[in-house]
Backbone bond lengths (Angstrom), bond angles and torsions (degrees), N, CA, C in turn:
res aa  C-N    CA-C-N  psi(-1)  N-CA   C-N-CA  omega(-1)  CA-C   N-CA-C  phi
1 M - - - 1.469 - - 1.527 108.46 -
2 N 1.319 114.80 144.86 1.450 118.29 177.27 1.532 109.21 -84.60
3 R 1.314 115.70 167.84 1.482 121.35 -174.53 1.530 112.21 -60.81
4 D 1.321 116.50 -38.33 1.493 119.31 -178.75 1.544 109.49 -65.26
5 T 1.298 116.75 -42.10 1.461 121.33 178.91 1.514 110.94 -63.37
6 I 1.322 116.01 -43.45 1.444 121.41 178.73 1.527 110.58 -63.63
7 S 1.318 116.57 -43.77 1.467 120.60 -179.73 1.524 110.55 -64.34
8 D 1.322 116.46 -41.22 1.466 119.83 177.43 1.519 112.42 -61.04
9 E 1.326 114.95 -45.75 1.477 121.14 178.79 1.510 110.02 -62.75
10 L 1.334 116.93 -41.51 1.463 121.06 -179.91 1.536 110.74 -62.43
11 R 1.322 117.00 -43.80 1.471 120.20 177.37 1.516 111.72 -61.27
12 R 1.334 116.08 -43.85 1.467 120.28 178.49 1.511 111.48 -61.31
13 L 1.307 114.78 -45.18 1.446 120.58 -178.85 1.531 112.36 -65.56
14 E 1.321 116.52 -40.21 1.455 120.32 178.96 1.526 110.58 -64.56
15 G 1.326 117.93 -34.91 1.448 121.90 174.84 1.541 110.39 -62.99
16 E 1.332 115.80 -43.81 1.460 120.43 177.25 1.533 111.93 -61.25
17 I 1.331 114.55 -39.67 1.484 119.37 -179.05 1.510 109.89 -63.58
18 V 1.313 118.36 -43.33 1.449 121.67 179.44 1.527 112.07 -62.83
19 K 1.334 115.69 -45.66 1.465 119.95 177.53 1.523 111.64 -61.47
20 A 1.315 115.42 -42.91 1.467 120.26 -179.47 1.529 111.54 -65.37
21 E 1.307 117.28 -36.47 1.475 120.03 177.53 1.519 110.31 -62.78
22 R 1.324 116.38 -38.91 1.484 119.47 177.38 1.531 110.88 -64.13
23 R 1.344 115.25 -45.04 1.479 119.05 179.49 1.524 111.14 -63.92
24 L 1.336 116.56 -38.70 1.486 119.81 177.30 1.531 110.41 -61.05
25 A 1.290 116.49 -44.82 1.475 120.70 -179.24 1.530 109.86 -62.90
26 E 1.332 118.05 -40.90 1.447 121.13 178.56 1.535 110.96 -63.72
27 K 1.311 116.87 -43.52 1.490 120.94 -179.59 1.512 110.84 -67.28
28 E 1.338 116.59 -39.07 1.470 119.90 178.19 1.541 109.99 -62.88
29 A 1.331 115.77 -42.54 1.469 120.00 178.56 1.534 110.35 -63.11
30 L 1.319 117.29 -40.66 1.456 121.84 178.60 1.533 109.65 -63.59
31 L 1.300 117.00 -43.56 1.460 120.36 -179.91 1.545 110.74 -62.46
32 L 1.322 116.68 -43.39 1.462 119.32 177.95 1.539 110.86 -62.63
33 K 1.296 116.37 -40.69 1.450 121.60 178.23 1.539 111.39 -60.14
34 L 1.339 115.66 -45.97 1.450 120.69 177.86 1.520 111.58 -62.24
35 K 1.322 116.38 -42.77 1.471 119.58 -179.58 1.510 111.64 -64.55
36 R 1.358 116.77 -39.14 1.461 120.95 179.40 1.523 110.39 -63.31
37 K 1.335 116.44 -35.94 1.435 121.08 179.67 1.532 113.82 -79.42
38 G 1.342 114.93 -8.19 1.456 119.98 -178.16 1.515 112.87 79.89
39 E 1.326 117.50 16.35 1.447 120.74 -177.74 1.541 109.45 -91.47
40 D 1.333 113.64 162.89 1.475 119.77 -179.92 1.519 109.70 -75.05
41 G 1.295 115.87 119.37 1.458 122.00 178.97 1.505 112.19 -111.01
42 S 1.342 117.08 18.59 1.480 118.31 -174.73 1.515 112.88 -65.77
43 A 1.330 118.53 -36.23 1.472 119.59 178.56 1.510 109.68 -67.06
44 V 1.311 117.77 -41.33 1.467 121.77 179.15 1.535 109.22 -65.73
45 S 1.326 115.39 -40.91 1.446 119.68 -179.90 1.529 111.76 -63.62
46 D 1.356 115.75 -42.29 1.448 119.23 178.04 1.530 110.61 -63.23
47 G 1.292 116.79 -43.45 1.471 120.17 177.36 1.504 112.46 -63.63
48 L 1.324 116.43 -37.74 1.447 121.58 177.74 1.532 111.90 -63.93
49 N 1.325 115.68 -40.45 1.469 120.40 178.84 1.541 110.10 -64.03
50 L 1.313 116.24 -41.42 1.473 120.34 177.38 1.511 110.48 -64.06
51 M 1.320 117.52 -43.06 1.459 121.61 179.03 1.534 111.04 -62.19
52 R 1.315 116.73 -39.25 1.475 120.71 177.95 1.534 110.95 -62.81
53 E 1.339 114.80 -43.45 1.467 119.05 178.92 1.546 110.14 -61.63
54 Q 1.306 116.03 -43.86 1.462 119.82 178.81 1.533 110.85 -63.39
55 Q 1.298 116.47 -39.46 1.484 119.94 179.79 1.519 109.86 -66.85
56 Q 1.301 116.46 -38.01 1.469 120.00 177.84 1.532 109.77 -62.59
57 S 1.315 116.62 -40.91 1.465 121.28 177.34 1.528 110.63 -61.40
58 R 1.352 116.08 -44.80 1.480 118.87 178.16 1.518 111.11 -60.89
59 Q 1.349 116.63 -39.53 1.459 121.18 -179.70 1.529 110.23 -63.85
60 Q 1.321 115.63 -40.10 1.474 119.62 178.75 1.523 110.78 -67.38
61 D 1.326 117.07 -39.18 1.466 120.64 175.53 1.535 110.52 -62.06
62 R 1.337 114.95 -40.14 1.455 118.97 179.30 1.535 111.61 -61.22
63 L 1.350 114.13 -44.61 1.467 117.94 -179.55 1.527 111.24 -65.40
64 R 1.331 115.92 -35.66 1.455 120.93 177.29 1.535 110.64 -62.07
65 L 1.329 115.63 -46.05 1.454 119.71 -179.67 1.553 111.13 -66.86
66 L 1.294 117.10 -37.64 1.472 119.52 177.19 1.534 109.33 -63.59
67 A 1.327 117.50 -40.72 1.466 119.89 178.76 1.514 110.94 -63.44
68 L 1.325 116.90 -39.00 1.462 120.50 177.71 1.538 111.86 -62.48
69 L 1.303 114.91 -38.05 1.488 118.71 -179.71 1.524 111.58 -69.12
70 Q 1.331 117.11 -26.30 1.444 121.25 -179.14 1.510 113.89 -81.99
71 Q 1.320 117.16 -9.12 1.489 119.85 -179.47 1.508 110.37 -76.52
């Protein structure tokens, strides 16, 4: 990939990371709210774990793209 393509992909990915961080914070708040009420939050917790894994993957992709730009 050329530098422009890598930079474009990095910008797109960073936008996704920011949006995902917001969604993660919302889900974490929902889970805390459910726990405080004594309600079952297992479905939210499972979804949150999946979202965290996906976010970790995006972060790894971001680091890979940054490394490519530094070459």
